[in-house]
C-alpha positions as CSV (number, residue, x, y, z in Angstrom):
1,M,33.0,151.1,-63.8
2,L,36.5,153.1,-64.1
3,F,34.9,155.8,-66.2
4,I,31.9,155.7,-63.5
5,L,34.8,156.3,-61.0
6,R,36.8,159.0,-63.2
7,R,33.6,160.8,-63.9
8,V,32.6,160.5,-59.9
9,L,36.1,162.9,-58.8
10,S,36.7,164.5,-61.6
11,T,33.2,166.6,-60.0
12,V,35.5,167.3,-57.2
13,P,37.4,169.5,-59.2
14,V,34.6,170.9,-60.8
15,L,32.5,171.7,-57.7
16,L,35.5,173.0,-55.9
17,I,35.7,175.5,-58.9
18,V,32.2,176.7,-58.6
19,A,32.6,177.4,-54.8
20,L,35.0,179.3,-55.5
21,I,33.5,181.9,-58.3
22,V,30.7,181.8,-55.7
23,F,32.6,182.4,-52.6
24,A,34.9,185.3,-54.6
25,M,31.6,186.8,-56.2
26,L,29.5,187.1,-52.8
27,R,32.4,188.7,-51.5
28,L,33.0,191.5,-54.4
29,T,29.7,192.3,-54.4
30,P,28.2,195.4,-52.2
31,G,26.9,194.8,-49.4
32,D,27.9,193.8,-45.8
33,P,26.4,190.2,-44.0
34,A,27.0,191.7,-40.5
35,A,25.3,195.4,-41.7
36,A,22.2,193.5,-42.5
37,L,22.5,191.9,-39.3
38,V,23.1,194.4,-36.4
39,G,20.0,196.3,-38.5
40,N,19.5,200.5,-39.2
41,N,20.6,201.6,-35.7
42,S,23.6,200.1,-35.7
43,N,27.5,201.5,-35.2
44,S,30.3,200.9,-36.9
45,E,31.7,198.8,-33.2
46,D,28.4,196.6,-33.8
47,I,29.1,196.0,-36.8
48,A,33.2,195.0,-36.4
49,R,31.6,192.5,-33.6
50,I,29.2,191.1,-35.8
51,R,32.3,191.1,-38.3
52,T,35.1,188.8,-36.3
53,S,32.3,186.8,-34.6
54,L,31.6,185.4,-38.2
55,G,35.3,186.2,-40.1
56,L,34.4,188.0,-41.8
57,D,37.4,190.3,-41.1
58,E,39.6,187.3,-41.8
59,P,41.4,187.9,-45.6
60,V,38.8,186.0,-48.5
61,P,41.2,183.2,-49.3
62,V,41.3,181.9,-45.8
63,Q,38.2,182.4,-45.2
64,F,37.8,180.2,-48.7
65,V,39.8,177.8,-47.2
66,R,38.3,176.9,-43.9
67,W,34.8,177.1,-45.6
68,A,36.0,174.5,-48.2
69,S,37.6,172.0,-46.4
70,K,34.3,171.3,-44.0
71,A,32.4,171.4,-46.7
72,L,34.7,168.1,-47.2
73,R,33.1,166.5,-44.4
74,G,30.4,167.6,-45.3
75,D,29.6,170.2,-43.0
76,L,28.2,173.7,-44.9
77,G,28.3,175.7,-42.4
78,E,26.0,178.1,-40.5
79,S,23.2,180.1,-42.2
80,Y,23.4,183.5,-40.8
81,Y,19.9,184.4,-40.2
82,M,18.6,181.4,-39.3
83,K,21.2,179.8,-36.9
84,Q,20.2,176.1,-38.2
85,S,22.9,174.3,-40.0
86,V,22.9,175.1,-43.7
87,T,22.7,171.1,-44.9
88,H,19.5,171.3,-42.3
89,L,17.7,173.7,-44.4
90,I,18.4,172.2,-47.4
91,A,17.3,168.6,-46.3
92,Q,14.1,170.2,-45.1
93,R,13.4,172.6,-48.4
94,I,14.1,169.6,-50.9
95,G,10.8,168.3,-51.0
96,P,9.3,170.4,-52.2
97,T,11.2,171.8,-55.1
98,L,11.9,167.5,-56.0
99,S,8.5,167.1,-56.2
100,L,8.2,169.8,-58.3
101,S,10.7,169.3,-60.4
102,A,9.5,165.1,-60.7
103,L,5.8,166.5,-61.6
104,T,7.5,169.0,-64.3
105,M,9.5,166.6,-66.4
106,L,6.6,164.1,-65.8
107,I,4.0,166.2,-67.1
108,T,6.7,167.8,-70.3
109,L,7.5,164.3,-71.7
110,S,4.2,163.0,-71.2
111,I,3.6,165.6,-74.1
112,A,6.2,167.0,-75.3
113,I,7.7,162.8,-76.7
114,P,3.7,162.4,-78.2
115,L,3.9,165.8,-80.3
116,G,7.5,165.5,-81.4
117,I,7.4,162.3,-83.0
118,L,3.2,163.1,-84.3
119,A,4.1,166.2,-85.7
120,A,7.9,164.1,-87.3
121,W,5.1,161.5,-88.7
122,R,3.0,164.1,-90.5
123,H,6.2,166.4,-91.1
124,G,5.4,170.1,-92.6
125,G,1.4,169.5,-91.8
126,W,-0.1,171.9,-90.1
127,L,0.9,170.0,-86.7
128,D,4.6,170.3,-87.6
129,R,3.4,174.1,-88.1
130,S,1.8,174.7,-84.7
131,L,4.7,172.6,-82.8
132,M,7.2,175.5,-84.5
133,S,4.9,178.1,-83.3
134,F,4.1,176.2,-79.7
135,S,8.5,176.0,-79.7
136,V,9.1,179.6,-80.4
137,L,6.5,180.6,-78.0
138,G,7.5,179.0,-75.0
139,F,10.9,179.9,-75.2
140,S,10.2,183.8,-75.1
141,V,7.5,183.6,-72.8
142,P,9.6,184.4,-69.1
143,T,8.6,182.3,-66.6
144,F,7.4,184.5,-64.1
145,V,4.5,185.9,-67.1
146,I,2.9,182.8,-67.4
147,G,2.7,181.9,-63.9
148,Y,1.3,184.8,-63.3
149,L,-0.9,184.8,-66.0
150,L,-2.0,180.8,-65.0
151,I,-2.6,181.9,-61.6
152,W,-5.5,185.0,-63.3
153,A,-6.6,182.9,-65.2
154,V,-7.0,178.9,-63.6
155,A,-6.9,179.8,-60.2
156,L,-8.3,183.4,-59.3
157,H,-10.8,183.5,-62.3
158,W,-12.2,179.5,-62.3
159,K,-10.3,178.6,-59.7
160,L,-9.6,175.6,-59.9
161,F,-6.2,175.0,-58.3
162,A,-4.9,175.9,-54.7
163,V,-2.9,179.5,-55.9
164,Q,0.2,179.7,-52.9
165,G,1.6,176.8,-50.6
166,Y,2.3,173.3,-50.7
167,T,1.6,170.2,-49.2
168,P,3.1,167.0,-48.6
169,I,1.8,164.1,-50.8
170,N,1.6,161.9,-47.6
171,E,-1.0,164.7,-45.9
172,S,-3.0,164.0,-48.9
173,F,-2.5,163.8,-52.7
174,S,-5.0,166.1,-53.9
175,G,-3.4,168.7,-52.1
176,W,-0.5,168.1,-52.9
177,L,-1.7,167.5,-57.2
178,S,-3.5,170.7,-56.4
179,H,-1.1,173.0,-55.1
180,L,1.8,172.1,-57.9
181,F,0.3,171.5,-61.1
182,L,-0.6,175.3,-62.4
183,P,3.5,175.5,-61.0
184,A,4.1,172.0,-63.0
185,I,2.5,173.9,-65.6
186,T,4.4,176.9,-66.0
187,L,8.0,175.3,-65.7
188,S,6.8,172.6,-68.9
189,I,6.2,175.4,-70.8
190,V,9.2,175.7,-71.5
191,Y,11.1,172.9,-71.6
192,L,8.1,171.2,-73.2
193,A,8.9,173.5,-76.2
194,L,12.8,172.2,-76.2
195,I,11.7,168.8,-76.3
196,A,9.7,168.5,-79.0
197,R,11.4,170.3,-81.3
198,V,13.9,168.1,-80.5
199,T,12.2,165.1,-80.1
200,R,10.4,166.3,-83.7
201,A,13.9,166.8,-85.1
202,S,15.2,163.8,-84.7
203,V,12.9,161.4,-85.6
204,A,12.4,163.2,-88.5
205,E,15.4,163.4,-89.6
206,A,15.3,159.0,-88.4
207,L,12.3,158.5,-90.5
208,T,14.2,158.9,-93.9
209,E,16.4,156.6,-93.4
210,D,17.0,152.9,-95.7
211,Y,16.2,150.6,-92.5
212,I,12.3,152.2,-92.0
213,R,11.8,152.2,-95.9
214,T,12.9,148.5,-95.6
215,A,10.0,147.9,-92.1
216,R,7.7,149.5,-94.1
217,S,8.0,146.9,-97.2
218,K,7.6,144.8,-94.8
219,G,4.2,145.6,-93.9
220,I,4.7,146.7,-90.1
221,S,2.5,148.7,-88.7
222,E,3.1,152.3,-88.7
223,L,2.8,152.4,-85.0
224,R,5.5,150.4,-84.6
225,I,8.1,152.5,-87.2
226,L,7.7,155.3,-85.4
227,V,8.2,154.2,-81.4
228,R,10.5,150.7,-82.3
229,H,12.7,152.2,-85.5
230,A,12.3,155.8,-85.4
231,L,11.9,157.1,-82.0
232,T,15.4,154.4,-80.3
233,N,17.5,155.3,-82.8
234,A,16.7,158.7,-82.7
235,A,16.7,158.2,-78.7
236,V,20.3,159.7,-77.7
237,P,19.4,163.4,-78.3
238,I,16.2,163.5,-77.1
239,V,17.4,162.1,-74.0
240,T,20.3,164.5,-74.4
241,V,18.0,168.0,-74.4
242,I,16.5,166.2,-71.1
243,G,19.3,166.3,-69.0
244,I,20.0,170.0,-70.3
245,G,16.4,171.0,-69.3
246,I,17.2,168.8,-66.3
247,G,20.0,170.8,-65.8
248,L,17.9,174.3,-67.0
249,L,14.7,173.5,-64.5
250,I,17.2,174.6,-61.1
251,G,17.2,177.8,-62.4
252,G,12.8,178.1,-63.5
253,V,12.6,176.4,-59.7
254,V,14.1,179.4,-58.3
255,V,11.6,181.9,-59.8
256,T,8.6,179.2,-60.5
257,E,8.6,179.0,-56.6
258,T,8.8,182.7,-55.8
259,V,5.9,183.3,-57.7
260,Y,4.1,181.0,-56.3
261,A,5.4,181.4,-52.4
262,I,6.6,177.8,-52.4
263,P,8.8,176.4,-49.5
264,G,11.4,174.8,-51.6
265,L,14.9,175.0,-52.5
266,G,14.4,178.4,-55.1
267,Q,12.4,180.4,-52.5
268,L,14.9,179.3,-50.2
269,T,17.8,180.6,-52.8
270,V,16.1,184.0,-52.8
271,D,15.5,184.7,-49.1
272,A,19.4,183.6,-48.5
273,V,20.4,186.1,-51.7
274,L,17.8,189.6,-50.0
275,G,19.6,188.8,-46.7
276,R,23.2,187.9,-48.1
277,D,23.1,185.1,-46.7
278,F,26.8,184.0,-47.9
279,P,27.1,180.6,-45.8
280,L,23.2,179.2,-47.2
281,I,24.3,180.3,-50.9
282,Q,27.3,179.1,-51.2
283,G,25.4,175.6,-49.4
284,I,22.8,175.6,-52.1
285,T,24.8,176.8,-55.1
286,L,27.0,173.7,-53.8
287,F,24.1,171.4,-53.7
288,F,22.8,172.3,-57.1
289,S,25.9,172.1,-58.7
290,F,26.4,168.9,-57.8
291,A,22.5,168.0,-58.8
292,Y,23.9,168.8,-62.3
293,V,26.8,166.9,-62.6
294,L,25.5,163.9,-61.2
295,I,22.6,164.4,-64.1
296,N,25.3,164.4,-67.5
297,L,26.8,161.7,-65.6
298,L,23.2,159.4,-65.7
299,V,22.9,160.3,-68.9
300,D,26.1,159.4,-70.1
301,L,25.1,156.2,-68.5
302,S,22.1,156.4,-70.1
303,Y,23.9,156.4,-73.7
304,V,25.4,152.4,-73.6
305,L,21.8,151.3,-72.7
306,L,20.4,153.6,-75.6
307,D,23.3,152.6,-78.4
308,P,25.3,150.2,-77.9
309,R,27.6,151.2,-80.6
310,I,28.9,154.0,-77.4
311,R,31.0,152.1,-75.1
312,Y,33.9,154.1,-72.6
């Protein structure tokens, strides 16, 4: 319990450092939100008035302290363009992003772990070699290229799934699945290659241990040996890479939601960056950072359950 409390408290300085870096980078990059808000037919007086109303004319340290003090109280500010609170906008868009992420991980884990186990079991065989080749291909091809190829082949050519948009699951499960299946496949290819490769390496190493030979000498079935003994003892590195994959998923969501026009946090991030909407960019970045820290905490806690020798 003390470990959990320490880890939760340690997230505060981490989030503050992330917020400070993002805050500084936004102010140092070219472009003025006030000029973008006023438009092309603006003059210097209009821009100065907008900057004053937004507090952009104050020193950057003063702006950061004011924003950080509100953020610690749960107030992430108001979007420059949408004139709504950042918290409300994140809550509005989080549903599609969570749905896409959950479906992606479900597809990935249901394929990658069995595939990695089989490749380890048939070490050096055609399945093992095919998995290694697929891993290289999965890491090499950019996400947006996979997305556009799937749109052309599956959605436009064969017309099997919806090309763009999103349907909430509470309105129509079939519509929800139709809109998210291709984006989830697009995202899962990279993580499937990563997790399958780590699973294959971890299980292959476990299969060389003495307790595996002992289990086989007792006449235990090969399936039970693979799942009960090899996979259980290889679980820690697999769970670790799953946690890393979920963290990397955040970046992939931004690209994938843009390709498939899904109204989630990824699309909201792109819109905020293009419009230089400082409060929205800062709020979304802080939210993603908190989610990543929370995932790492859950991964660390899972080690205790997977390996009784680990204690905090």
